[in-house]
N, C-alpha and C positions, 0 to 999 in steps of 0.2 A: 657870493658868486654873482657874476654879472651875466645878465641875459644876453644871448647872442641872437642878433636879428637874422632873418632869412638871407638878406643880402650878404652879410658877413660870412655866413655858413657857405654860401656859394663861392665867395671869394677864396675862402680857405680851401675848399675842395679843388678849385681851379689851380691855386698855387701848389697844392699837393701833386697835381697831375703834371705840372710843368717839367720836373726832372724826367718823368717817364716819357713824356712827349719829346723831350730833347734827345733822349737815348734812341727812341724809335727813329726820329728824323735823321740823326747823325750817323747811327750805326746801320740800320736796315735800309732806309731810303738812300742815305749817302753811299752805302756800299753798292747798292744796285746801280746808282748813277755812275759811280766810279768804274764799275765793271763794264757798263755800257760804253763809257768813254774810252776805256782801254781797248775795247774791241775794234776801235777805229784807228789804232796805232800799230807800230811795228814791234811792240813789246815782245821780248822772248824770255830770257831768264829773269830780267828785272824790267819794271815799267819803263817804257820809252814813249815820251809824249809827242813824238813826231807823227803828224797826221798821215794816215795811209789810205784813207777812203774805205772802200769795201773790200780791200785786199784780204783781210782775215776771213770775211764771210765767203769770198770766192774760194779761198783755200779750204774752208770748212766744208762747203758743199761739193768740193772736188775730192774730198777724203772718203775713201771706200769704207773705212771703219765707222765714220759718222753715219753713212747710209745704213750700215748693218745695225748700228745702235738704234736708229730711228725705226727701222723695220721691226726689230725685236720689241721695242716699246709699243708700236702699233699692234703687233700680234698679241702681246701681253694684254693690252687693253681690250681688244676684241673678244678674247676668251675670258679673261679674269673678271671683268665687270659684270657681264650677264650671268655667268656661272655663280659668282659670289652672291649676286643679288637674288638669284633663284633659290640657292641653298639657304641664304639668310632669311628670305621671306617664308620659305617652307618651314624652317625651324620656328620662326616667330608665330606663324599660323597654328602650328601644332601646340605650342606652349599656350597660346591665347585661348585654346579650347578648354583649358583647365585640367590638363593631365596630372596624374598623381606624381609627386616628387618634382614639382615645378622648380623649386629653388635649387635642387640638386642638378637638374638638367640645365638650367641657366648657367650655373657655375661651370659645369663640364663643357658646355658649348663655348663659353666665353674664355675658358682657360688658355687656349692657344694664343689669344690676343694678349694675354698677360705676359707672355714671353716676348723677348725682343726678337726682331727679324734675324739677328745673328744666331741666336740659339735655335730658332726654327730652321734656319739654313743648315746648321751643323747636324741637327737631328735627322733631317731628310737627306742630307748628303750621305750619312752613314746608312740609312735605310735603302737608298738607291745605289749604294756602292756595289759593283759587280762581284766583289769578293766577300762581302759581308751582308748584313741586312736581309732584305727580302730574298735575294738570290741564294744566300747561304741557308736560310730556313727551308727554302724549297728543296735544295739538294739534300738536306738532312731528313726531309720527309720522304725521300726516295726518288725524287726527280733529279737524277744525276746530271742530266744535260741542261738543267735549268740555267738560263742566262737572262740577265736583266741589265743591259748596258746603256740604258737611255741617257744617263748622266754623263757618260764619256763619249757619246755619239753626237757629232756636230749637228745632225739633223733633228735630234729629239731632245737635246739637253735643255732647251728653252722651255719645253713642256713640263719638265720636272720642277723648274722654278715656278711656273704658273700653278702647278698642283700644290706646292708648298705654300704659296701666297694665298691661294683660295682657302686652304686649311687654316691658315693663320687669321684671315680677315672675316670669315663667315660669321663668327660669333659677334663681332662688333656690328655688322650689318643687322644681325638678328636683334640685338638690343635696340638699335635705332628704330627698326620697323615695328618691333613689339610695342614700343612706346606709342607709335602711331596707331596700331591696332587697338590698344587699350583706350584710345581716345574716340573710337567709333561709337556712336550712339547705340545703346541697347535696343532701341526701337527699330533701328535699321536691321539688326540681326533677327529680331522677331519677325519683321516683315518678310525677310528672306526665307525664314523657316515656314511661315504661313503660306507663301506663294509656291513653296516647293522648288525653288530654284536650285539646280545642281551646284554643288560646292565650288567646282572649278569656274563656272560661269559667274557665280556670286563674287568670288575673289577677283576675277579678271575684269569684269565690267562694272562692279559696284564698289568693292572694298579698295582695290588698288587706286582708282581715281580719287577716293575720299582721303587717302593718306599721301597725297602727292607731295606735301611738304617734307614728310619723313623720307620718302623715296629720293627726293632731290638732295636732301642732306647726305643720305647714304652714297649717292652718286658722286657728290663733291668729295667725300672722304676717300672713295675708291679712286677717283681721278688723281687726287693728291698722292695716293699710294703708287699709282702707275708712274707719275712724274718723278717721285723721289726714290724710285726703285734703285737700290744700290747695295745695301748690306746683305740682303739674302743672296744676291748674285755673287758677291765676294765670298760669302761663307760656303756656298754650294759648288760653284764652278770657277770662281775667280775670273769670270768673263770668257772662259774657254768652253770646249776645246778651241784653241786659237783665239779667235774673236767671235765665236759662234753665239755666245750669250752676252755680248757686250751691250750696254745700255747707255743712254746719254749721260747720266750722272757719273758713271765710271769713266766714260770718255773724258769728261771735264776734269775729274780728279787726277787722272793719269797724266793728262797734258799740262795741267797746272803745276803739279808737284814732282812728277817723275821725268817728264820730257821737257819741263821748264819752258813751255810755250804759252806764256801768260796771255798774249793777245788772242791766240786761237781758242784757248779755254774760255776766255771772256766772251768771245763771239758765240761759242756754243752755249754758255750759260745765259746770255741774253736771248738767244733763239729759244731756249727751253722756257725762259720766263714768258716770252710772248706766246708760246704754245699753252702755258698754264693759264694765262689771261684769256686766251681765245676760247678755252674750254670752260673755265670757272665762272667768268663774268656772265655769260648767258644763263648758266645754271642758277647762280645766285639771284639774277634778275627774275628768273622764272619762279624761284622759291618765294621771293618777296612779293611778287605779283599775286601768287596764289594765296599767300598769307593775308594780303590786303583784301582780296576778294572774299575770303572767309570772314574777316572782321567787318 
C-alpha cells in the first residue's frame, strides 16, 4: 500500500466534486439563467429568442390572476409564519420541560410533517367538505343545520389551506426550536428560577434571543414553504373557487404547461426567485452574523 499525501487527498476530493459541481452549474444555475433570459423574449408555446424587452413583465403585472396569487401568498405568509412559529415554540418549550412520554409526543407532533403536502391536502379537503367530514359529524350529533362551507367559499377557502399548512409544518418547527432549547445552558435556567422570573417573560426576553440561530433557521424553512406553496393548494382547492386560492407556483405551472405561455411563466418564475432572494438572503446573513458573534 502506498501512502497518500494530504495534497493528493485534497486533489482526489476536488476531482470527486467536479461532476457534482458541473451538474449544479449546468442544470440548476443554467436553468435559472435560461428562464431569466426567456422572460425577455416573445416565447409562447415554444422558446422564441427574439428580444422583447420588459413586455412579459408588463403583461405579468397587468394580469389580475397574478395579483390574486401574490395577495394570497402574502396573506398566507402573514398568518402561517407567526402562527406556526408560536405553536412550534410552545410545543418545543413543553417537551423541553421533561414531560412524561417525551419520545411519543415528539413522534405524534412530527407525524404530520412525515406526510407529503398532497396527502395533507387530501385529508383536510375531506374534513372541510360541506357534505362530509366535520359538517357531517356535527349533523349526526344532532346539529341538523350545521354548515361548514369554508373550502367552497371564495372568501374563506384560503384560510382552510393556511390551517392545513400550519398543522403540517408545526412539528418541523418544534424539532428545530427544541434543538435550540436543548442547547441553552443549564445555569441560565437555574438563574431564571432563582430570580423568580415569570415563565412568559423568561422565554420572551431571555430564551428566545439566546436561540436566535434556531429561530432564523425555522423562519427560512417557513419562508421556503410559503414560496413553494403548490401541492396542498392543488390537493385541497385546485386554486378555486375560481382563482380565489391561486398562488404564484400554480400560476407559473398553469401558464407554462396548460396555457403554453413560456415567456410569461418565465417572467413569473424570475420574479418569484427575486422575492425568494429578497427574503432569504437577509435571514441567512442574520443567521451567520449571530453564529459568528457566538463563536
